mmCIF file as Biopython writes it, N, C-alpha, C and O atoms, coordinates in Angstrom:
data_model
#
loop_
_atom_site.group_PDB
_atom_site.id
_atom_site.type_symbol
_atom_site.label_atom_id
_atom_site.label_alt_id
_atom_site.label_comp_id
_atom_site.label_asym_id
_atom_site.label_entity_id
_atom_site.label_seq_id
_atom_site.pdbx_PDB_ins_code
_atom_site.Cartn_x
_atom_site.Cartn_y
_atom_site.Cartn_z
_atom_site.occupancy
_atom_site.B_iso_or_equiv
_atom_site.auth_seq_id
_atom_site.auth_asym_id
_atom_site.pdbx_PDB_model_num
ATOM 1   N N  . MET A ? 1  ? 26.204 -10.873 16.283 1.0 0.0 1  A 1 
ATOM 2   C CA . MET A ? 1  ? 26.302 -10.618 17.925 1.0 0.0 1  A 1 
ATOM 3   C C  . MET A ? 1  ? 26.116 -11.124 18.766 1.0 0.0 1  A 1 
ATOM 4   O O  . MET A ? 1  ? 24.917 -10.903 18.934 1.0 0.0 1  A 1 
ATOM 5   N N  . ARG A ? 2  ? 26.435 -11.733 19.554 1.0 0.0 2  A 1 
ATOM 6   C CA . ARG A ? 2  ? 26.110 -12.600 21.080 1.0 0.0 2  A 1 
ATOM 7   C C  . ARG A ? 2  ? 24.995 -11.974 20.755 1.0 0.0 2  A 1 
ATOM 8   O O  . ARG A ? 2  ? 24.450 -11.301 19.880 1.0 0.0 2  A 1 
ATOM 9   N N  . ARG A ? 3  ? 24.785 -12.743 22.425 1.0 0.0 3  A 1 
ATOM 10  C CA . ARG A ? 3  ? 23.266 -12.545 23.535 1.0 0.0 3  A 1 
ATOM 11  C C  . ARG A ? 3  ? 23.800 -12.184 24.772 1.0 0.0 3  A 1 
ATOM 12  O O  . ARG A ? 3  ? 24.419 -12.999 25.456 1.0 0.0 3  A 1 
ATOM 13  N N  . ALA A ? 4  ? 23.626 -11.126 25.088 1.0 0.0 4  A 1 
ATOM 14  C CA . ALA A ? 4  ? 24.613 -10.494 26.424 1.0 0.0 4  A 1 
ATOM 15  C C  . ALA A ? 4  ? 23.830 -10.720 27.647 1.0 0.0 4  A 1 
ATOM 16  O O  . ALA A ? 4  ? 22.890 -10.004 27.991 1.0 0.0 4  A 1 
ATOM 17  N N  . GLU A ? 5  ? 24.362 -11.995 28.445 1.0 0.0 5  A 1 
ATOM 18  C CA . GLU A ? 5  ? 23.695 -11.785 30.074 1.0 0.0 5  A 1 
ATOM 19  C C  . GLU A ? 5  ? 23.618 -11.135 30.939 1.0 0.0 5  A 1 
ATOM 20  O O  . GLU A ? 5  ? 24.487 -10.426 31.448 1.0 0.0 5  A 1 
ATOM 21  N N  . THR A ? 6  ? 21.873 -11.390 31.411 1.0 0.0 6  A 1 
ATOM 22  C CA . THR A ? 6  ? 21.270 -9.224  31.684 1.0 0.0 6  A 1 
ATOM 23  C C  . THR A ? 6  ? 21.474 -8.713  32.798 1.0 0.0 6  A 1 
ATOM 24  O O  . THR A ? 6  ? 20.801 -7.849  33.360 1.0 0.0 6  A 1 
ATOM 25  N N  . ILE A ? 7  ? 23.047 -9.585  33.391 1.0 0.0 7  A 1 
ATOM 26  C CA . ILE A ? 7  ? 23.632 -8.866  34.507 1.0 0.0 7  A 1 
ATOM 27  C C  . ILE A ? 7  ? 25.477 -8.388  34.736 1.0 0.0 7  A 1 
ATOM 28  O O  . ILE A ? 7  ? 26.135 -7.917  35.664 1.0 0.0 7  A 1 
ATOM 29  N N  . SER A ? 8  ? 25.858 -8.977  32.848 1.0 0.0 8  A 1 
ATOM 30  C CA . SER A ? 8  ? 27.020 -8.579  32.636 1.0 0.0 8  A 1 
ATOM 31  C C  . SER A ? 8  ? 27.004 -7.466  31.925 1.0 0.0 8  A 1 
ATOM 32  O O  . SER A ? 8  ? 26.116 -6.699  31.555 1.0 0.0 8  A 1 
ATOM 33  N N  . GLU A ? 9  ? 29.081 -7.563  31.703 1.0 0.0 9  A 1 
ATOM 34  C CA . GLU A ? 9  ? 29.263 -5.836  31.465 1.0 0.0 9  A 1 
ATOM 35  C C  . GLU A ? 9  ? 29.927 -5.355  30.655 1.0 0.0 9  A 1 
ATOM 36  O O  . GLU A ? 9  ? 30.745 -4.441  30.749 1.0 0.0 9  A 1 
ATOM 37  N N  . ALA A ? 10 ? 29.435 -6.278  29.336 1.0 0.0 10 A 1 
ATOM 38  C CA . ALA A ? 10 ? 29.981 -6.481  28.410 1.0 0.0 10 A 1 
ATOM 39  C C  . ALA A ? 10 ? 29.018 -7.658  27.640 1.0 0.0 10 A 1 
ATOM 40  O O  . ALA A ? 10 ? 28.308 -8.587  28.026 1.0 0.0 10 A 1 
ATOM 41  N N  . GLY A ? 11 ? 29.565 -6.841  25.794 1.0 0.0 11 A 1 
ATOM 42  C CA . GLY A ? 11 ? 29.032 -7.810  25.097 1.0 0.0 11 A 1 
ATOM 43  C C  . GLY A ? 11 ? 27.385 -7.033  24.181 1.0 0.0 11 A 1 
ATOM 44  O O  . GLY A ? 11 ? 26.583 -7.726  23.553 1.0 0.0 11 A 1 
ATOM 45  N N  . ARG A ? 12 ? 27.276 -5.542  24.366 1.0 0.0 12 A 1 
ATOM 46  C CA . ARG A ? 12 ? 25.971 -4.335  23.897 1.0 0.0 12 A 1 
ATOM 47  C C  . ARG A ? 12 ? 27.034 -3.737  22.792 1.0 0.0 12 A 1 
ATOM 48  O O  . ARG A ? 12 ? 26.426 -2.964  22.052 1.0 0.0 12 A 1 
ATOM 49  N N  . GLY A ? 13 ? 27.973 -3.810  22.554 1.0 0.0 13 A 1 
ATOM 50  C CA . GLY A ? 13 ? 28.228 -3.008  21.080 1.0 0.0 13 A 1 
ATOM 51  C C  . GLY A ? 13 ? 27.494 -3.341  20.045 1.0 0.0 13 A 1 
ATOM 52  O O  . GLY A ? 13 ? 27.108 -2.323  19.470 1.0 0.0 13 A 1 
ATOM 53  N N  . LEU A ? 14 ? 27.084 -4.422  19.489 1.0 0.0 14 A 1 
ATOM 54  C CA . LEU A ? 14 ? 26.839 -4.205  17.946 1.0 0.0 14 A 1 
ATOM 55  C C  . LEU A ? 14 ? 25.964 -3.852  18.233 1.0 0.0 14 A 1 
ATOM 56  O O  . LEU A ? 14 ? 25.627 -2.788  17.715 1.0 0.0 14 A 1 
ATOM 57  N N  . PHE A ? 15 ? 25.130 -4.422  19.119 1.0 0.0 15 A 1 
ATOM 58  C CA . PHE A ? 15 ? 23.081 -4.582  19.680 1.0 0.0 15 A 1 
ATOM 59  C C  . PHE A ? 15 ? 23.140 -2.551  19.085 1.0 0.0 15 A 1 
ATOM 60  O O  . PHE A ? 15 ? 22.745 -1.957  18.082 1.0 0.0 15 A 1 
ATOM 61  N N  . ILE A ? 16 ? 23.954 -2.070  20.557 1.0 0.0 16 A 1 
ATOM 62  C CA . ILE A ? 16 ? 23.611 -0.249  20.081 1.0 0.0 16 A 1 
ATOM 63  C C  . ILE A ? 16 ? 24.142 -0.421  18.761 1.0 0.0 16 A 1 
ATOM 64  O O  . ILE A ? 16 ? 23.259 -0.263  17.919 1.0 0.0 16 A 1 
ATOM 65  N N  . VAL A ? 17 ? 24.823 -0.582  18.468 1.0 0.0 17 A 1 
ATOM 66  C CA . VAL A ? 17 ? 26.104 0.596   16.901 1.0 0.0 17 A 1 
ATOM 67  C C  . VAL A ? 17 ? 24.346 0.209   16.064 1.0 0.0 17 A 1 
ATOM 68  O O  . VAL A ? 17 ? 23.594 1.158   15.846 1.0 0.0 17 A 1 
ATOM 69  N N  . ASP A ? 18 ? 23.938 -1.161  15.708 1.0 0.0 18 A 1 
ATOM 70  C CA . ASP A ? 18 ? 22.678 -1.853  15.190 1.0 0.0 18 A 1 
ATOM 71  C C  . ASP A ? 18 ? 21.817 -0.517  15.517 1.0 0.0 18 A 1 
ATOM 72  O O  . ASP A ? 18 ? 21.859 0.373   14.667 1.0 0.0 18 A 1 
ATOM 73  N N  . GLN A ? 19 ? 20.945 -0.285  16.828 1.0 0.0 19 A 1 
ATOM 74  C CA . GLN A ? 19 ? 20.263 -0.043  17.493 1.0 0.0 19 A 1 
ATOM 75  C C  . GLN A ? 19 ? 19.885 1.358   16.436 1.0 0.0 19 A 1 
ATOM 76  O O  . GLN A ? 19 ? 18.759 1.532   15.969 1.0 0.0 19 A 1 
ATOM 77  N N  . PHE A ? 20 ? 21.714 2.800   16.037 1.0 0.0 20 A 1 
ATOM 78  C CA . PHE A ? 20 ? 20.788 3.568   16.121 1.0 0.0 20 A 1 
ATOM 79  C C  . PHE A ? 20 ? 22.459 3.755   14.513 1.0 0.0 20 A 1 
ATOM 80  O O  . PHE A ? 20 ? 23.454 4.399   14.846 1.0 0.0 20 A 1 
ATOM 81  N N  . CYS A ? 21 ? 22.442 3.527   13.984 1.0 0.0 21 A 1 
ATOM 82  C CA . CYS A ? 21 ? 22.997 3.843   13.065 1.0 0.0 21 A 1 
ATOM 83  C C  . CYS A ? 21 ? 23.081 2.376   11.633 1.0 0.0 21 A 1 
ATOM 84  O O  . CYS A ? 21 ? 22.662 1.268   11.297 1.0 0.0 21 A 1 
ATOM 85  N N  . ARG A ? 22 ? 23.539 2.967   11.452 1.0 0.0 22 A 1 
ATOM 86  C CA . ARG A ? 22 ? 23.544 2.363   9.569  1.0 0.0 22 A 1 
ATOM 87  C C  . ARG A ? 22 ? 24.481 1.541   9.281  1.0 0.0 22 A 1 
ATOM 88  O O  . ARG A ? 22 ? 23.900 1.524   10.367 1.0 0.0 22 A 1 
ATOM 89  N N  . CYS A ? 23 ? 25.420 0.743   8.951  1.0 0.0 23 A 1 
ATOM 90  C CA . CYS A ? 23 ? 26.842 0.435   8.651  1.0 0.0 23 A 1 
ATOM 91  C C  . CYS A ? 23 ? 27.979 -0.619  7.816  1.0 0.0 23 A 1 
ATOM 92  O O  . CYS A ? 23 ? 27.811 -1.832  7.693  1.0 0.0 23 A 1 
ATOM 93  N N  . GLY A ? 24 ? 28.475 -0.291  7.593  1.0 0.0 24 A 1 
ATOM 94  C CA . GLY A ? 24 ? 28.410 -1.416  6.461  1.0 0.0 24 A 1 
ATOM 95  C C  . GLY A ? 24 ? 30.161 -1.385  5.865  1.0 0.0 24 A 1 
ATOM 96  O O  . GLY A ? 24 ? 31.044 -0.760  6.453  1.0 0.0 24 A 1 
ATOM 97  N N  . VAL A ? 25 ? 30.364 -2.145  4.681  1.0 0.0 25 A 1 
ATOM 98  C CA . VAL A ? 25 ? 31.948 -2.230  4.300  1.0 0.0 25 A 1 
ATOM 99  C C  . VAL A ? 25 ? 32.362 -2.202  2.889  1.0 0.0 25 A 1 
ATOM 100 O O  . VAL A ? 25 ? 32.585 -3.202  2.207  1.0 0.0 25 A 1 
ATOM 101 N N  . ARG A ? 26 ? 32.399 -1.666  2.720  1.0 0.0 26 A 1 
ATOM 102 C CA . ARG A ? 26 ? 32.585 -1.669  0.808  1.0 0.0 26 A 1 
ATOM 103 C C  . ARG A ? 26 ? 34.212 -1.648  0.375  1.0 0.0 26 A 1 
ATOM 104 O O  . ARG A ? 26 ? 34.943 -0.749  0.789  1.0 0.0 26 A 1 
ATOM 105 N N  . PRO A ? 27 ? 34.808 -2.934  -0.668 1.0 0.0 27 A 1 
ATOM 106 C CA . PRO A ? 27 ? 36.283 -3.114  -0.822 1.0 0.0 27 A 1 
ATOM 107 C C  . PRO A ? 27 ? 36.506 -2.343  -1.804 1.0 0.0 27 A 1 
ATOM 108 O O  . PRO A ? 27 ? 35.714 -2.119  -2.720 1.0 0.0 27 A 1 
ATOM 109 N N  . LEU A ? 28 ? 38.325 -1.587  -1.590 1.0 0.0 28 A 1 
ATOM 110 C CA . LEU A ? 28 ? 38.576 -1.304  -2.150 1.0 0.0 28 A 1 
ATOM 111 C C  . LEU A ? 28 ? 39.117 -1.401  -3.722 1.0 0.0 28 A 1 
ATOM 112 O O  . LEU A ? 28 ? 39.434 -2.481  -4.222 1.0 0.0 28 A 1 
ATOM 113 N N  . ALA A ? 29 ? 39.196 0.169   -4.607 1.0 0.0 29 A 1 
ATOM 114 C CA . ALA A ? 29 ? 39.116 -1.144  -6.649 1.0 0.0 29 A 1 
ATOM 115 C C  . ALA A ? 29 ? 40.944 -1.902  -6.110 1.0 0.0 29 A 1 
ATOM 116 O O  . ALA A ? 29 ? 41.637 -1.386  -5.233 1.0 0.0 29 A 1 
ATOM 117 N N  . GLY A ? 30 ? 41.352 -3.203  -6.934 1.0 0.0 30 A 1 
ATOM 118 C CA . GLY A ? 30 ? 42.340 -3.185  -6.409 1.0 0.0 30 A 1 
ATOM 119 C C  . GLY A ? 30 ? 41.859 -3.942  -5.555 1.0 0.0 30 A 1 
ATOM 120 O O  . GLY A ? 30 ? 42.463 -3.294  -4.699 1.0 0.0 30 A 1 
ATOM 121 N N  . ASN A ? 31 ? 41.164 -4.967  -4.763 1.0 0.0 31 A 1 
ATOM 122 C CA . ASN A ? 31 ? 41.299 -5.542  -3.423 1.0 0.0 31 A 1 
ATOM 123 C C  . ASN A ? 31 ? 42.892 -4.718  -2.418 1.0 0.0 31 A 1 
ATOM 124 O O  . ASN A ? 31 ? 43.664 -5.337  -1.687 1.0 0.0 31 A 1 
ATOM 125 N N  . VAL A ? 32 ? 42.909 -4.038  -2.568 1.0 0.0 32 A 1 
ATOM 126 C CA . VAL A ? 32 ? 44.174 -3.356  -1.595 1.0 0.0 32 A 1 
ATOM 127 C C  . VAL A ? 32 ? 43.217 -2.975  -0.686 1.0 0.0 32 A 1 
ATOM 128 O O  . VAL A ? 32 ? 42.677 -1.963  -1.132 1.0 0.0 32 A 1 
ATOM 129 N N  . GLY A ? 33 ? 42.857 -3.215  0.116  1.0 0.0 33 A 1 
ATOM 130 C CA . GLY A ? 33 ? 42.062 -2.403  1.896  1.0 0.0 33 A 1 
ATOM 131 C C  . GLY A ? 33 ? 40.128 -2.983  1.128  1.0 0.0 33 A 1 
ATOM 132 O O  . GLY A ? 33 ? 39.587 -3.545  0.175  1.0 0.0 33 A 1 
ATOM 133 N N  . LYS A ? 34 ? 39.811 -2.189  2.643  1.0 0.0 34 A 1 
ATOM 134 C CA . LYS A ? 34 ? 38.584 -2.325  3.045  1.0 0.0 34 A 1 
ATOM 135 C C  . LYS A ? 34 ? 38.152 -0.695  3.973  1.0 0.0 34 A 1 
ATOM 136 O O  . LYS A ? 34 ? 38.717 -0.098  4.889  1.0 0.0 34 A 1 
ATOM 137 N N  . VAL A ? 35 ? 36.726 -0.394  3.071  1.0 0.0 35 A 1 
ATOM 138 C CA . VAL A ? 35 ? 36.418 0.940   4.017  1.0 0.0 35 A 1 
ATOM 139 C C  . VAL A ? 35 ? 35.655 0.679   4.832  1.0 0.0 35 A 1 
ATOM 140 O O  . VAL A ? 35 ? 34.964 -0.197  4.311  1.0 0.0 35 A 1 
ATOM 141 N N  . VAL A ? 36 ? 35.311 0.848   5.763  1.0 0.0 36 A 1 
ATOM 142 C CA . VAL A ? 36 ? 33.842 0.689   7.061  1.0 0.0 36 A 1 
ATOM 143 C C  . VAL A ? 36 ? 33.381 2.011   7.149  1.0 0.0 36 A 1 
ATOM 144 O O  . VAL A ? 36 ? 34.096 3.001   6.997  1.0 0.0 36 A 1 
ATOM 145 N N  . PHE A ? 37 ? 32.533 2.015   7.323  1.0 0.0 37 A 1 
ATOM 146 C CA . PHE A ? 37 ? 30.916 3.032   7.659  1.0 0.0 37 A 1 
ATOM 147 C C  . PHE A ? 37 ? 30.323 2.934   8.485  1.0 0.0 37 A 1 
ATOM 148 O O  . PHE A ? 37 ? 30.119 1.785   8.879  1.0 0.0 37 A 1 
ATOM 149 N N  . ALA A ? 38 ? 29.759 3.979   9.159  1.0 0.0 38 A 1 
ATOM 150 C CA . ALA A ? 38 ? 28.319 4.348   10.588 1.0 0.0 38 A 1 
ATOM 151 C C  . ALA A ? 38 ? 27.566 5.442   9.662  1.0 0.0 38 A 1 
ATOM 152 O O  . ALA A ? 38 ? 28.092 6.543   9.497  1.0 0.0 38 A 1 
ATOM 153 N N  . VAL A ? 39 ? 26.358 5.130   9.075  1.0 0.0 39 A 1 
ATOM 154 C CA . VAL A ? 39 ? 25.895 7.188   8.952  1.0 0.0 39 A 1 
ATOM 155 C C  . VAL A ? 39 ? 24.840 6.820   10.330 1.0 0.0 39 A 1 
ATOM 156 O O  . VAL A ? 39 ? 23.917 6.008   10.268 1.0 0.0 39 A 1 
ATOM 157 N N  . LEU A ? 40 ? 25.224 7.631   11.582 1.0 0.0 40 A 1 
ATOM 158 C CA . LEU A ? 40 ? 23.729 8.042   12.142 1.0 0.0 40 A 1 
ATOM 159 C C  . LEU A ? 40 ? 22.044 8.135   12.305 1.0 0.0 40 A 1 
ATOM 160 O O  . LEU A ? 40 ? 21.583 9.271   12.409 1.0 0.0 40 A 1 
ATOM 161 N N  . ASP A ? 41 ? 21.558 7.541   12.319 1.0 0.0 41 A 1 
ATOM 162 C CA . ASP A ? 41 ? 20.159 7.974   11.988 1.0 0.0 41 A 1 
ATOM 163 C C  . ASP A ? 41 ? 19.869 9.441   12.650 1.0 0.0 41 A 1 
ATOM 164 O O  . ASP A ? 41 ? 19.897 9.657   13.862 1.0 0.0 41 A 1 
ATOM 165 N N  . ALA A ? 42 ? 19.660 10.152  11.910 1.0 0.0 42 A 1 
ATOM 166 C CA . ALA A ? 42 ? 18.586 11.705  12.362 1.0 0.0 42 A 1 
ATOM 167 C C  . ALA A ? 42 ? 17.674 11.378  14.294 1.0 0.0 42 A 1 
ATOM 168 O O  . ALA A ? 42 ? 17.819 11.660  15.484 1.0 0.0 42 A 1 
ATOM 169 N N  . ALA A ? 43 ? 16.922 10.742  13.497 1.0 0.0 43 A 1 
ATOM 170 C CA . ALA A ? 43 ? 15.942 10.471  14.733 1.0 0.0 43 A 1 
ATOM 171 C C  . ALA A ? 43 ? 16.381 10.702  15.857 1.0 0.0 43 A 1 
ATOM 172 O O  . ALA A ? 43 ? 15.674 10.513  16.847 1.0 0.0 43 A 1 
#
C-alpha cells in the first residue's frame, strides 16, 4: 500500500479494503493459476 496525500483523490483503495475485509491469494493445483479472495467482516 502506498501513502495517499491528504488532498489526493486516488491511492486509498487498498487501505479501505484492508480496513473492512480479510483477503488473500491461494495457488491452484498444478500451478495453473491462482484464486484471489476477500471476506467481508460482519461488524
